[in-house]
All heavy atoms as atom14 arrays in JSON, in Angstrom:
{
  "sequence": "MAELPPPTLSPEEQKRRRKRSLALALTLGALVLLFYVVTIAKLGPGVLQRPL",
  "atom14_mask": [
    [1, 1, 1, 1, 1, 1, 1, 1, 0, 0, 0, 0, 0, 0],
    [1, 1, 1, 1, 1, 0, 0, 0, 0, 0, 0, 0, 0, 0],
    [1, 1, 1, 1, 1, 1, 1, 1, 1, 0, 0, 0, 0, 0],
    [1, 1, 1, 1, 1, 1, 1, 1, 0, 0, 0, 0, 0, 0],
    [1, 1, 1, 1, 1, 1, 1, 0, 0, 0, 0, 0, 0, 0],
    [1, 1, 1, 1, 1, 1, 1, 0, 0, 0, 0, 0, 0, 0],
    [1, 1, 1, 1, 1, 1, 1, 0, 0, 0, 0, 0, 0, 0],
    [1, 1, 1, 1, 1, 1, 1, 0, 0, 0, 0, 0, 0, 0],
    [1, 1, 1, 1, 1, 1, 1, 1, 0, 0, 0, 0, 0, 0],
    [1, 1, 1, 1, 1, 1, 0, 0, 0, 0, 0, 0, 0, 0],
    [1, 1, 1, 1, 1, 1, 1, 0, 0, 0, 0, 0, 0, 0],
    [1, 1, 1, 1, 1, 1, 1, 1, 1, 0, 0, 0, 0, 0],
    [1, 1, 1, 1, 1, 1, 1, 1, 1, 0, 0, 0, 0, 0],
    [1, 1, 1, 1, 1, 1, 1, 1, 1, 0, 0, 0, 0, 0],
    [1, 1, 1, 1, 1, 1, 1, 1, 1, 0, 0, 0, 0, 0],
    [1, 1, 1, 1, 1, 1, 1, 1, 1, 1, 1, 0, 0, 0],
    [1, 1, 1, 1, 1, 1, 1, 1, 1, 1, 1, 0, 0, 0],
    [1, 1, 1, 1, 1, 1, 1, 1, 1, 1, 1, 0, 0, 0],
    [1, 1, 1, 1, 1, 1, 1, 1, 1, 0, 0, 0, 0, 0],
    [1, 1, 1, 1, 1, 1, 1, 1, 1, 1, 1, 0, 0, 0],
    [1, 1, 1, 1, 1, 1, 0, 0, 0, 0, 0, 0, 0, 0],
    [1, 1, 1, 1, 1, 1, 1, 1, 0, 0, 0, 0, 0, 0],
    [1, 1, 1, 1, 1, 0, 0, 0, 0, 0, 0, 0, 0, 0],
    [1, 1, 1, 1, 1, 1, 1, 1, 0, 0, 0, 0, 0, 0],
    [1, 1, 1, 1, 1, 0, 0, 0, 0, 0, 0, 0, 0, 0],
    [1, 1, 1, 1, 1, 1, 1, 1, 0, 0, 0, 0, 0, 0],
    [1, 1, 1, 1, 1, 1, 1, 0, 0, 0, 0, 0, 0, 0],
    [1, 1, 1, 1, 1, 1, 1, 1, 0, 0, 0, 0, 0, 0],
    [1, 1, 1, 1, 0, 0, 0, 0, 0, 0, 0, 0, 0, 0],
    [1, 1, 1, 1, 1, 0, 0, 0, 0, 0, 0, 0, 0, 0],
    [1, 1, 1, 1, 1, 1, 1, 1, 0, 0, 0, 0, 0, 0],
    [1, 1, 1, 1, 1, 1, 1, 0, 0, 0, 0, 0, 0, 0],
    [1, 1, 1, 1, 1, 1, 1, 1, 0, 0, 0, 0, 0, 0],
    [1, 1, 1, 1, 1, 1, 1, 1, 0, 0, 0, 0, 0, 0],
    [1, 1, 1, 1, 1, 1, 1, 1, 1, 1, 1, 0, 0, 0],
    [1, 1, 1, 1, 1, 1, 1, 1, 1, 1, 1, 1, 0, 0],
    [1, 1, 1, 1, 1, 1, 1, 0, 0, 0, 0, 0, 0, 0],
    [1, 1, 1, 1, 1, 1, 1, 0, 0, 0, 0, 0, 0, 0],
    [1, 1, 1, 1, 1, 1, 1, 0, 0, 0, 0, 0, 0, 0],
    [1, 1, 1, 1, 1, 1, 1, 1, 0, 0, 0, 0, 0, 0],
    [1, 1, 1, 1, 1, 0, 0, 0, 0, 0, 0, 0, 0, 0],
    [1, 1, 1, 1, 1, 1, 1, 1, 1, 0, 0, 0, 0, 0],
    [1, 1, 1, 1, 1, 1, 1, 1, 0, 0, 0, 0, 0, 0],
    [1, 1, 1, 1, 0, 0, 0, 0, 0, 0, 0, 0, 0, 0],
    [1, 1, 1, 1, 1, 1, 1, 0, 0, 0, 0, 0, 0, 0],
    [1, 1, 1, 1, 0, 0, 0, 0, 0, 0, 0, 0, 0, 0],
    [1, 1, 1, 1, 1, 1, 1, 0, 0, 0, 0, 0, 0, 0],
    [1, 1, 1, 1, 1, 1, 1, 1, 0, 0, 0, 0, 0, 0],
    [1, 1, 1, 1, 1, 1, 1, 1, 1, 0, 0, 0, 0, 0],
    [1, 1, 1, 1, 1, 1, 1, 1, 1, 1, 1, 0, 0, 0],
    [1, 1, 1, 1, 1, 1, 1, 0, 0, 0, 0, 0, 0, 0],
    [1, 1, 1, 1, 1, 1, 1, 1, 0, 0, 0, 0, 0, 0]
  ],
  "atom14_positions": [
    [[5.22, 4.14, 44.06], [5.88, 5.4, 43.83], [4.84, 6.51, 43.78], [3.84, 6.41, 43.08], [6.64, 5.32, 42.51], [7.44, 6.51, 42.19], [8.46, 6.07, 40.77], [9.23, 7.55, 40.48], [0.0, 0.0, 0.0], [0.0, 0.0, 0.0], [0.0, 0.0, 0.0], [0.0, 0.0, 0.0], [0.0, 0.0, 0.0], [0.0, 0.0, 0.0]],
    [[5.06, 7.53, 44.56], [4.11, 8.63, 44.63], [4.18, 9.48, 43.36], [5.25, 9.71, 42.81], [4.41, 9.5, 45.85], [0.0, 0.0, 0.0], [0.0, 0.0, 0.0], [0.0, 0.0, 0.0], [0.0, 0.0, 0.0], [0.0, 0.0, 0.0], [0.0, 0.0, 0.0], [0.0, 0.0, 0.0], [0.0, 0.0, 0.0], [0.0, 0.0, 0.0]],
    [[3.01, 9.9, 42.91], [2.96, 10.75, 41.71], [3.26, 12.19, 42.08], [2.79, 12.69, 43.1], [1.58, 10.66, 41.06], [1.35, 9.36, 40.37], [0.1, 9.39, 39.51], [-0.24, 10.46, 39.0], [-0.53, 8.34, 39.38], [0.0, 0.0, 0.0], [0.0, 0.0, 0.0], [0.0, 0.0, 0.0], [0.0, 0.0, 0.0], [0.0, 0.0, 0.0]],
    [[4.02, 12.84, 41.23], [4.33, 14.24, 41.45], [3.24, 15.11, 40.84], [2.66, 14.75, 39.82], [5.68, 14.59, 40.8], [6.9, 13.84, 41.33], [8.12, 14.18, 40.49], [7.14, 14.2, 42.78], [0.0, 0.0, 0.0], [0.0, 0.0, 0.0], [0.0, 0.0, 0.0], [0.0, 0.0, 0.0], [0.0, 0.0, 0.0], [0.0, 0.0, 0.0]],
    [[2.95, 16.24, 41.44], [1.96, 17.14, 40.83], [2.5, 17.71, 39.52], [3.71, 17.85, 39.35], [1.77, 18.24, 41.88], [3.01, 18.19, 42.7], [3.51, 16.78, 42.67], [0.0, 0.0, 0.0], [0.0, 0.0, 0.0], [0.0, 0.0, 0.0], [0.0, 0.0, 0.0], [0.0, 0.0, 0.0], [0.0, 0.0, 0.0], [0.0, 0.0, 0.0]],
    [[1.63, 18.01, 38.57], [2.11, 18.56, 37.3], [2.78, 19.92, 37.52], [2.36, 20.69, 38.39], [0.84, 18.71, 36.46], [-0.28, 18.67, 37.43], [0.19, 17.9, 38.62], [0.0, 0.0, 0.0], [0.0, 0.0, 0.0], [0.0, 0.0, 0.0], [0.0, 0.0, 0.0], [0.0, 0.0, 0.0], [0.0, 0.0, 0.0], [0.0, 0.0, 0.0]],
    [[3.82, 20.2, 36.74], [4.5, 21.49, 36.93], [3.6, 22.64, 36.48], [2.83, 22.51, 35.54], [5.73, 21.37, 36.04], [5.37, 20.35, 35.02], [4.41, 19.41, 35.69], [0.0, 0.0, 0.0], [0.0, 0.0, 0.0], [0.0, 0.0, 0.0], [0.0, 0.0, 0.0], [0.0, 0.0, 0.0], [0.0, 0.0, 0.0], [0.0, 0.0, 0.0]],
    [[3.71, 23.73, 37.19], [2.95, 24.91, 36.8], [3.83, 25.78, 35.92], [5.01, 25.97, 36.22], [2.48, 25.7, 38.03], [3.62, 26.03, 38.81], [1.53, 24.87, 38.87], [0.0, 0.0, 0.0], [0.0, 0.0, 0.0], [0.0, 0.0, 0.0], [0.0, 0.0, 0.0], [0.0, 0.0, 0.0], [0.0, 0.0, 0.0], [0.0, 0.0, 0.0]],
    [[3.27, 26.27, 34.84], [4.02, 27.09, 33.89], [3.65, 28.55, 34.07], [2.49, 28.89, 34.31], [3.71, 26.66, 32.46], [4.05, 25.21, 32.11], [3.58, 24.9, 30.7], [5.52, 24.96, 32.24], [0.0, 0.0, 0.0], [0.0, 0.0, 0.0], [0.0, 0.0, 0.0], [0.0, 0.0, 0.0], [0.0, 0.0, 0.0], [0.0, 0.0, 0.0]],
    [[4.64, 29.38, 33.92], [4.37, 30.81, 33.97], [3.66, 31.22, 32.67], [3.7, 30.48, 31.68], [5.68, 31.58, 34.12], [6.43, 31.49, 32.92], [0.0, 0.0, 0.0], [0.0, 0.0, 0.0], [0.0, 0.0, 0.0], [0.0, 0.0, 0.0], [0.0, 0.0, 0.0], [0.0, 0.0, 0.0], [0.0, 0.0, 0.0], [0.0, 0.0, 0.0]],
    [[3.02, 32.37, 32.66], [2.35, 32.82, 31.43], [3.32, 32.91, 30.24], [2.96, 32.58, 29.12], [1.81, 34.19, 31.8], [1.61, 34.13, 33.28], [2.71, 33.25, 33.79], [0.0, 0.0, 0.0], [0.0, 0.0, 0.0], [0.0, 0.0, 0.0], [0.0, 0.0, 0.0], [0.0, 0.0, 0.0], [0.0, 0.0, 0.0], [0.0, 0.0, 0.0]],
    [[4.56, 33.31, 30.5], [5.56, 33.4, 29.43], [5.87, 32.01, 28.86], [5.98, 31.83, 27.65], [6.83, 34.06, 29.95], [7.91, 34.21, 28.91], [7.5, 35.12, 27.75], [6.72, 36.06, 27.98], [7.97, 34.87, 26.63], [0.0, 0.0, 0.0], [0.0, 0.0, 0.0], [0.0, 0.0, 0.0], [0.0, 0.0, 0.0], [0.0, 0.0, 0.0]],
    [[5.99, 31.02, 29.75], [6.26, 29.65, 29.3], [5.08, 29.09, 28.52], [5.26, 28.37, 27.55], [6.57, 28.76, 30.5], [7.91, 29.04, 31.14], [8.12, 28.27, 32.42], [7.14, 28.04, 33.17], [9.28, 27.9, 32.67], [0.0, 0.0, 0.0], [0.0, 0.0, 0.0], [0.0, 0.0, 0.0], [0.0, 0.0, 0.0], [0.0, 0.0, 0.0]],
    [[3.86, 29.43, 28.94], [2.67, 28.98, 28.23], [2.63, 29.57, 26.82], [2.29, 28.87, 25.86], [1.41, 29.36, 29.0], [1.21, 28.56, 30.26], [0.02, 29.03, 31.08], [-0.55, 30.07, 30.81], [-0.36, 28.24, 32.08], [0.0, 0.0, 0.0], [0.0, 0.0, 0.0], [0.0, 0.0, 0.0], [0.0, 0.0, 0.0], [0.0, 0.0, 0.0]],
    [[3.0, 30.84, 26.68], [3.02, 31.48, 25.36], [4.05, 30.82, 24.46], [3.79, 30.55, 23.29], [3.35, 32.97, 25.49], [2.22, 33.82, 25.98], [2.65, 35.28, 26.07], [1.57, 36.14, 26.68], [1.99, 37.55, 26.79], [0.0, 0.0, 0.0], [0.0, 0.0, 0.0], [0.0, 0.0, 0.0], [0.0, 0.0, 0.0], [0.0, 0.0, 0.0]],
    [[5.24, 30.54, 25.02], [6.3, 29.89, 24.22], [5.88, 28.49, 23.81], [6.12, 28.07, 22.69], [7.61, 29.85, 25.01], [8.34, 31.17, 24.97], [9.72, 31.04, 25.54], [9.6, 31.05, 27.0], [10.41, 30.41, 27.84], [11.41, 29.72, 27.38], [10.24, 30.5, 29.13], [0.0, 0.0, 0.0], [0.0, 0.0, 0.0], [0.0, 0.0, 0.0]],
    [[5.22, 27.77, 24.72], [4.76, 26.42, 24.39], [3.71, 26.47, 23.29], [3.7, 25.66, 22.37], [4.21, 25.73, 25.63], [3.73, 24.32, 25.35], [3.2, 23.63, 26.56], [4.31, 23.14, 27.37], [4.16, 22.38, 28.44], [2.95, 22.03, 28.84], [5.21, 21.97, 29.11], [0.0, 0.0, 0.0], [0.0, 0.0, 0.0], [0.0, 0.0, 0.0]],
    [[2.81, 27.43, 23.38], [1.75, 27.58, 22.37], [2.36, 27.91, 21.0], [1.96, 27.34, 19.99], [0.78, 28.68, 22.8], [-0.25, 29.04, 21.78], [-1.62, 28.61, 22.22], [-2.61, 29.09, 21.29], [-3.38, 28.27, 20.59], [-3.28, 26.97, 20.76], [-4.27, 28.73, 19.76], [0.0, 0.0, 0.0], [0.0, 0.0, 0.0], [0.0, 0.0, 0.0]],
    [[3.33, 28.83, 20.97], [3.98, 29.2, 19.7], [4.72, 28.0, 19.11], [4.69, 27.77, 17.9], [4.94, 30.36, 19.91], [4.25, 31.68, 20.08], [5.27, 32.81, 20.23], [4.58, 34.14, 20.42], [5.53, 35.24, 20.56], [0.0, 0.0, 0.0], [0.0, 0.0, 0.0], [0.0, 0.0, 0.0], [0.0, 0.0, 0.0], [0.0, 0.0, 0.0]],
    [[5.39, 27.26, 19.97], [6.14, 26.09, 19.5], [5.18, 25.03, 18.95], [5.44, 24.42, 17.91], [6.97, 25.51, 20.65], [7.95, 24.46, 20.23], [8.95, 24.1, 21.32], [8.34, 23.86, 22.61], [8.6, 24.56, 23.71], [9.44, 25.57, 23.68], [8.01, 24.26, 24.85], [0.0, 0.0, 0.0], [0.0, 0.0, 0.0], [0.0, 0.0, 0.0]],
    [[4.06, 24.82, 19.62], [3.07, 23.85, 19.15], [2.47, 24.29, 17.81], [2.27, 23.47, 16.92], [1.95, 23.69, 20.18], [2.46, 23.14, 21.36], [0.0, 0.0, 0.0], [0.0, 0.0, 0.0], [0.0, 0.0, 0.0], [0.0, 0.0, 0.0], [0.0, 0.0, 0.0], [0.0, 0.0, 0.0], [0.0, 0.0, 0.0], [0.0, 0.0, 0.0]],
    [[2.2, 25.57, 17.68], [1.65, 26.09, 16.43], [2.65, 25.94, 15.29], [2.3, 25.52, 14.2], [1.24, 27.55, 16.61], [0.57, 28.21, 15.41], [-0.7, 27.49, 15.04], [0.29, 29.66, 15.73], [0.0, 0.0, 0.0], [0.0, 0.0, 0.0], [0.0, 0.0, 0.0], [0.0, 0.0, 0.0], [0.0, 0.0, 0.0], [0.0, 0.0, 0.0]],
    [[3.91, 26.24, 15.56], [4.95, 26.1, 14.54], [5.1, 24.64, 14.13], [5.24, 24.32, 12.93], [6.27, 26.64, 15.06], [0.0, 0.0, 0.0], [0.0, 0.0, 0.0], [0.0, 0.0, 0.0], [0.0, 0.0, 0.0], [0.0, 0.0, 0.0], [0.0, 0.0, 0.0], [0.0, 0.0, 0.0], [0.0, 0.0, 0.0], [0.0, 0.0, 0.0]],
    [[5.03, 23.74, 15.07], [5.13, 22.32, 14.77], [3.94, 21.85, 13.94], [4.1, 21.1, 12.97], [5.23, 21.52, 16.07], [5.46, 20.03, 15.95], [6.77, 19.75, 15.22], [5.51, 19.41, 17.32], [0.0, 0.0, 0.0], [0.0, 0.0, 0.0], [0.0, 0.0, 0.0], [0.0, 0.0, 0.0], [0.0, 0.0, 0.0], [0.0, 0.0, 0.0]],
    [[2.75, 22.31, 14.29], [1.54, 21.93, 13.54], [1.6, 22.46, 12.1], [1.26, 21.75, 11.15], [0.3, 22.46, 14.25], [0.0, 0.0, 0.0], [0.0, 0.0, 0.0], [0.0, 0.0, 0.0], [0.0, 0.0, 0.0], [0.0, 0.0, 0.0], [0.0, 0.0, 0.0], [0.0, 0.0, 0.0], [0.0, 0.0, 0.0], [0.0, 0.0, 0.0]],
    [[2.04, 23.71, 11.93], [2.15, 24.27, 10.59], [3.21, 23.55, 9.76], [3.01, 23.28, 8.57], [2.47, 25.76, 10.67], [1.34, 26.65, 11.18], [1.83, 28.09, 11.35], [0.14, 26.59, 10.27], [0.0, 0.0, 0.0], [0.0, 0.0, 0.0], [0.0, 0.0, 0.0], [0.0, 0.0, 0.0], [0.0, 0.0, 0.0], [0.0, 0.0, 0.0]],
    [[4.32, 23.19, 10.38], [5.37, 22.45, 9.69], [4.88, 21.08, 9.27], [5.11, 20.64, 8.14], [6.61, 22.31, 10.59], [7.05, 23.61, 10.96], [7.72, 21.58, 9.89], [0.0, 0.0, 0.0], [0.0, 0.0, 0.0], [0.0, 0.0, 0.0], [0.0, 0.0, 0.0], [0.0, 0.0, 0.0], [0.0, 0.0, 0.0], [0.0, 0.0, 0.0]],
    [[4.18, 20.39, 10.15], [3.64, 19.08, 9.83], [2.61, 19.17, 8.7], [2.6, 18.36, 7.78], [3.01, 18.45, 11.08], [2.46, 17.04, 10.92], [3.56, 16.08, 10.48], [1.85, 16.58, 12.22], [0.0, 0.0, 0.0], [0.0, 0.0, 0.0], [0.0, 0.0, 0.0], [0.0, 0.0, 0.0], [0.0, 0.0, 0.0], [0.0, 0.0, 0.0]],
    [[1.75, 20.19, 8.75], [0.77, 20.39, 7.68], [1.42, 20.68, 6.35], [1.0, 20.16, 5.31], [0.0, 0.0, 0.0], [0.0, 0.0, 0.0], [0.0, 0.0, 0.0], [0.0, 0.0, 0.0], [0.0, 0.0, 0.0], [0.0, 0.0, 0.0], [0.0, 0.0, 0.0], [0.0, 0.0, 0.0], [0.0, 0.0, 0.0], [0.0, 0.0, 0.0]],
    [[2.48, 21.49, 6.36], [3.21, 21.79, 5.12], [3.87, 20.53, 4.56], [3.88, 20.31, 3.35], [4.25, 22.87, 5.38], [0.0, 0.0, 0.0], [0.0, 0.0, 0.0], [0.0, 0.0, 0.0], [0.0, 0.0, 0.0], [0.0, 0.0, 0.0], [0.0, 0.0, 0.0], [0.0, 0.0, 0.0], [0.0, 0.0, 0.0], [0.0, 0.0, 0.0]],
    [[4.4, 19.69, 5.42], [5.03, 18.45, 4.98], [4.01, 17.5, 4.36], [4.27, 16.89, 3.32], [5.72, 17.78, 6.18], [6.62, 16.61, 5.88], [7.76, 17.01, 4.94], [7.2, 16.04, 7.17], [0.0, 0.0, 0.0], [0.0, 0.0, 0.0], [0.0, 0.0, 0.0], [0.0, 0.0, 0.0], [0.0, 0.0, 0.0], [0.0, 0.0, 0.0]],
    [[2.84, 17.4, 4.98], [1.77, 16.56, 4.42], [1.36, 17.09, 3.05], [1.2, 16.32, 2.1], [0.56, 16.52, 5.38], [-0.66, 15.92, 4.71], [0.92, 15.73, 6.63], [0.0, 0.0, 0.0], [0.0, 0.0, 0.0], [0.0, 0.0, 0.0], [0.0, 0.0, 0.0], [0.0, 0.0, 0.0], [0.0, 0.0, 0.0], [0.0, 0.0, 0.0]],
    [[1.19, 18.39, 2.93], [0.82, 18.99, 1.65], [1.9, 18.75, 0.6], [1.59, 18.41, -0.55], [0.58, 20.49, 1.83], [0.12, 21.26, 0.59], [-1.22, 20.73, 0.1], [0.03, 22.73, 0.89], [0.0, 0.0, 0.0], [0.0, 0.0, 0.0], [0.0, 0.0, 0.0], [0.0, 0.0, 0.0], [0.0, 0.0, 0.0], [0.0, 0.0, 0.0]],
    [[3.16, 18.88, 0.98], [4.27, 18.63, 0.06], [4.26, 17.18, -0.43], [4.41, 16.93, -1.63], [5.6, 18.95, 0.75], [6.85, 18.69, -0.08], [6.92, 19.64, -1.26], [8.09, 18.81, 0.79], [0.0, 0.0, 0.0], [0.0, 0.0, 0.0], [0.0, 0.0, 0.0], [0.0, 0.0, 0.0], [0.0, 0.0, 0.0], [0.0, 0.0, 0.0]],
    [[4.07, 16.23, 0.48], [4.01, 14.82, 0.08], [2.85, 14.58, -0.87], [2.97, 13.83, -1.84], [3.89, 13.91, 1.3], [5.16, 13.76, 2.09], [5.13, 13.22, 3.36], [6.39, 14.16, 1.58], [6.29, 13.07, 4.1], [7.55, 14.02, 2.31], [7.5, 13.47, 3.57], [0.0, 0.0, 0.0], [0.0, 0.0, 0.0], [0.0, 0.0, 0.0]],
    [[1.71, 15.19, -0.61], [0.54, 15.02, -1.48], [0.82, 15.55, -2.87], [0.56, 14.88, -3.88], [-0.66, 15.74, -0.86], [-1.9, 15.68, -1.7], [-2.66, 14.52, -1.77], [-2.32, 16.78, -2.45], [-3.8, 14.46, -2.55], [-3.45, 16.72, -3.23], [-4.19, 15.56, -3.28], [-5.3, 15.5, -4.06], [0.0, 0.0, 0.0], [0.0, 0.0, 0.0]],
    [[1.39, 16.75, -2.96], [1.68, 17.36, -4.26], [2.71, 16.54, -5.02], [2.57, 16.29, -6.22], [2.15, 18.82, -4.07], [2.73, 19.4, -5.34], [0.99, 19.67, -3.57], [0.0, 0.0, 0.0], [0.0, 0.0, 0.0], [0.0, 0.0, 0.0], [0.0, 0.0, 0.0], [0.0, 0.0, 0.0], [0.0, 0.0, 0.0], [0.0, 0.0, 0.0]],
    [[3.75, 16.08, -4.35], [4.78, 15.28, -5.01], [4.18, 13.96, -5.49], [4.49, 13.5, -6.6], [5.98, 15.04, -4.07], [6.92, 13.99, -4.62], [6.72, 16.35, -3.85], [0.0, 0.0, 0.0], [0.0, 0.0, 0.0], [0.0, 0.0, 0.0], [0.0, 0.0, 0.0], [0.0, 0.0, 0.0], [0.0, 0.0, 0.0], [0.0, 0.0, 0.0]],
    [[3.32, 13.35, -4.73], [2.69, 12.1, -5.13], [1.84, 12.3, -6.38], [1.92, 11.52, -7.33], [1.83, 11.53, -3.99], [2.67, 11.32, -2.86], [1.17, 10.23, -4.39], [0.0, 0.0, 0.0], [0.0, 0.0, 0.0], [0.0, 0.0, 0.0], [0.0, 0.0, 0.0], [0.0, 0.0, 0.0], [0.0, 0.0, 0.0], [0.0, 0.0, 0.0]],
    [[1.03, 13.35, -6.4], [0.19, 13.63, -7.57], [1.07, 13.94, -8.77], [0.81, 13.49, -9.89], [-0.78, 14.8, -7.28], [-1.78, 14.4, -6.19], [-1.52, 15.22, -8.53], [-2.65, 13.2, -6.52], [0.0, 0.0, 0.0], [0.0, 0.0, 0.0], [0.0, 0.0, 0.0], [0.0, 0.0, 0.0], [0.0, 0.0, 0.0], [0.0, 0.0, 0.0]],
    [[2.16, 14.67, -8.58], [3.06, 15.0, -9.68], [3.72, 13.75, -10.25], [3.87, 13.61, -11.47], [4.12, 15.99, -9.21], [0.0, 0.0, 0.0], [0.0, 0.0, 0.0], [0.0, 0.0, 0.0], [0.0, 0.0, 0.0], [0.0, 0.0, 0.0], [0.0, 0.0, 0.0], [0.0, 0.0, 0.0], [0.0, 0.0, 0.0], [0.0, 0.0, 0.0]],
    [[4.1, 12.82, -9.4], [4.74, 11.59, -9.87], [3.75, 10.69, -10.59], [4.11, 10.0, -11.54], [5.37, 10.83, -8.7], [6.67, 11.4, -8.24], [7.28, 10.51, -7.19], [8.74, 10.82, -7.08], [9.56, 9.64, -7.04], [0.0, 0.0, 0.0], [0.0, 0.0, 0.0], [0.0, 0.0, 0.0], [0.0, 0.0, 0.0], [0.0, 0.0, 0.0]],
    [[2.5, 10.66, -10.15], [1.5, 9.81, -10.8], [1.06, 10.39, -12.13], [0.59, 9.66, -12.99], [0.29, 9.63, -9.88], [0.53, 8.79, -8.63], [-0.71, 8.8, -7.75], [0.93, 7.38, -8.98], [0.0, 0.0, 0.0], [0.0, 0.0, 0.0], [0.0, 0.0, 0.0], [0.0, 0.0, 0.0], [0.0, 0.0, 0.0], [0.0, 0.0, 0.0]],
    [[1.17, 11.68, -12.29], [0.81, 12.32, -13.54], [-0.62, 12.81, -13.53], [-1.44, 12.43, -12.7], [0.0, 0.0, 0.0], [0.0, 0.0, 0.0], [0.0, 0.0, 0.0], [0.0, 0.0, 0.0], [0.0, 0.0, 0.0], [0.0, 0.0, 0.0], [0.0, 0.0, 0.0], [0.0, 0.0, 0.0], [0.0, 0.0, 0.0], [0.0, 0.0, 0.0]],
    [[-0.95, 13.68, -14.5], [-2.3, 14.25, -14.54], [-3.38, 13.25, -14.91], [-4.55, 13.43, -14.61], [-2.19, 15.35, -15.59], [-1.03, 14.97, -16.43], [-0.1, 14.21, -15.54], [0.0, 0.0, 0.0], [0.0, 0.0, 0.0], [0.0, 0.0, 0.0], [0.0, 0.0, 0.0], [0.0, 0.0, 0.0], [0.0, 0.0, 0.0], [0.0, 0.0, 0.0]],
    [[-3.01, 12.16, -15.58], [-4.0, 11.17, -16.0], [-4.64, 10.43, -14.85], [-5.71, 9.84, -15.02], [0.0, 0.0, 0.0], [0.0, 0.0, 0.0], [0.0, 0.0, 0.0], [0.0, 0.0, 0.0], [0.0, 0.0, 0.0], [0.0, 0.0, 0.0], [0.0, 0.0, 0.0], [0.0, 0.0, 0.0], [0.0, 0.0, 0.0], [0.0, 0.0, 0.0]],
    [[-4.03, 10.42, -13.7], [-4.57, 9.68, -12.57], [-5.92, 10.24, -12.11], [-6.74, 9.52, -11.54], [-3.56, 9.63, -11.4], [-3.5, 10.94, -10.68], [-3.89, 8.52, -10.43], [0.0, 0.0, 0.0], [0.0, 0.0, 0.0], [0.0, 0.0, 0.0], [0.0, 0.0, 0.0], [0.0, 0.0, 0.0], [0.0, 0.0, 0.0], [0.0, 0.0, 0.0]],
    [[-6.14, 11.52, -12.36], [-7.4, 12.14, -11.95], [-8.53, 11.88, -12.94], [-9.69, 12.16, -12.66], [-7.22, 13.64, -11.75], [-6.21, 14.05, -10.68], [-6.02, 15.56, -10.67], [-6.64, 13.55, -9.32], [0.0, 0.0, 0.0], [0.0, 0.0, 0.0], [0.0, 0.0, 0.0], [0.0, 0.0, 0.0], [0.0, 0.0, 0.0], [0.0, 0.0, 0.0]],
    [[-8.24, 11.32, -14.1], [-9.24, 11.12, -15.14], [-9.57, 9.64, -15.35], [-10.14, 9.27, -16.36], [-8.76, 11.74, -16.44], [-8.6, 13.24, -16.33], [-7.95, 13.85, -17.55], [-7.52, 13.14, -18.44], [-7.88, 15.16, -17.58], [0.0, 0.0, 0.0], [0.0, 0.0, 0.0], [0.0, 0.0, 0.0], [0.0, 0.0, 0.0], [0.0, 0.0, 0.0]],
    [[-9.21, 8.81, -14.43], [-9.5, 7.39, -14.59], [-10.86, 7.07, -14.01], [-11.35, 7.75, -13.09], [-8.42, 6.55, -13.91], [-8.36, 6.7, -12.42], [-7.22, 5.88, -11.85], [-7.06, 6.14, -10.45], [-7.66, 5.45, -9.49], [-8.46, 4.45, -9.78], [-7.46, 5.74, -8.22], [0.0, 0.0, 0.0], [0.0, 0.0, 0.0], [0.0, 0.0, 0.0]],
    [[-11.5, 6.02, -14.49], [-12.81, 5.64, -13.93], [-12.66, 5.04, -12.53], [-11.68, 4.36, -12.25], [-13.33, 4.59, -14.91], [-12.12, 4.05, -15.57], [-11.12, 5.17, -15.6], [0.0, 0.0, 0.0], [0.0, 0.0, 0.0], [0.0, 0.0, 0.0], [0.0, 0.0, 0.0], [0.0, 0.0, 0.0], [0.0, 0.0, 0.0], [0.0, 0.0, 0.0]],
    [[-13.6, 5.32, -11.69], [-13.59, 4.75, -10.34], [-14.36, 3.47, -10.41], [-14.39, 2.56, -9.84], [-14.21, 5.71, -9.33], [-13.44, 7.02, -9.15], [-14.23, 7.92, -8.23], [-12.08, 6.76, -8.55], [0.0, 0.0, 0.0], [0.0, 0.0, 0.0], [0.0, 0.0, 0.0], [0.0, 0.0, 0.0], [0.0, 0.0, 0.0], [0.0, 0.0, 0.0]]
  ]
}
């Protein structure tokens, strides 16, 4: 099966793709931060004062 050449995007499509990627990255980062905060809150403040 012959491979098709990659589609070329107009500058407007490239801008929209970049904005969408940035929004997705920020959303994913916020979700990771939320999970981290909730985990620390559930474990309690004493978890940071235990011996390693």
